[in-house]
N, C-alpha and C positions, 0 to 999 in steps of 0.2 A: 514487584510492586503491588500495591494494596489495592484494592477496589478506587477509593477515594484518588486517589492519583491518578490513576489510568486516565479517571472520567476527565480529572482538569487537566490530564497532558491532552485528551482528545477534544477539547472545547477548546482550547489551544488551537490547536493543529485545523479542526472545523470552523475557527472563526472567522478563516477570510475565501472558504468554498462553500458554493451550494450543493455540490454532491458531499455530503457526509458520511467522513470510514463511522462502521456499527459497531459496535461493543456484541458481540454475541461468545456466551461462555467465557474460554478462556483464549481469544483469540478477535482481532478487528480484521474486518473487511468491509471492505468494495469494489464495484465494479465502473470500466473507463469504456463509454462507449465512442467509436472513431467513428469517420468517414468511411471505411473499409479495411478492410484486410492489410495492408500494405502500410498504412501509417497503426495501425494496431501492432502488427509484425516489429515494425521502427521501437515503437515504444517499450515493448518486452526486451528488445534487445537493451535498449539505452537504461532500463529498470536490473536488466542481469547484471550490468557494468557493475553499477550502486551493489546488487547485493553481492557479488563475489568481491570487493572492497572491503564489504564490513562482516564477510562471510558468514553470509545470514540470507539465506534463500526463503523465497516465498513458499509458498502452495497458492497455483494458479491454472487460468484455462484459459483458453482463446479461441473462442469462436465468432469467424468472422470478423464482424466487426464491437467485438465484443472482448476485454479482455476483465476476467473474476480473480481478485485477488484476497485472499485471507492470508495474516500474518499469525505468528505465534511462535514462542520459544519453546522448542521440545522439551530442551534439557530440563528449562524452570517448569513448564509445563502449566503455561501460564506466557500473559506479556508482560514486556522488558522494556527498558530503554529503548535496548537494540530495535525492537519493532518499532517504535516512534519514530528514531531517528531512519528506518529505513520508509516508513510512511512519508516522511517530511518528503525526501529526494524521490518520492513516487508522483506528490505532489507537485515536484518543481517539473520533472521531468512530462507531466500529463498536461502543465502548462506552453512546455516547449512543445508538445508532439500538437495545437491546435495552431496552426498561423491565422 
């Protein structure tokens, strides 16, 4: 995907959320904050299932109630539709994670 297409897709993805996905070099990234470790861990398990379904795995980190996620397609050396598809699924899970 070229830079213009990535920015257009990110605009659509970010249009309904406050905490936006950010474009940084060859990846998109976002930080999610939860009430506690258990809520963050459950979110990661659900996201992990989507990652397995897509055979596309995030670079991520969890520190107590915060999950940081970066998406890129290493084989393409940049952002692809796969990254945006997973980001969309991650957004759905983040909404479900918060009662």
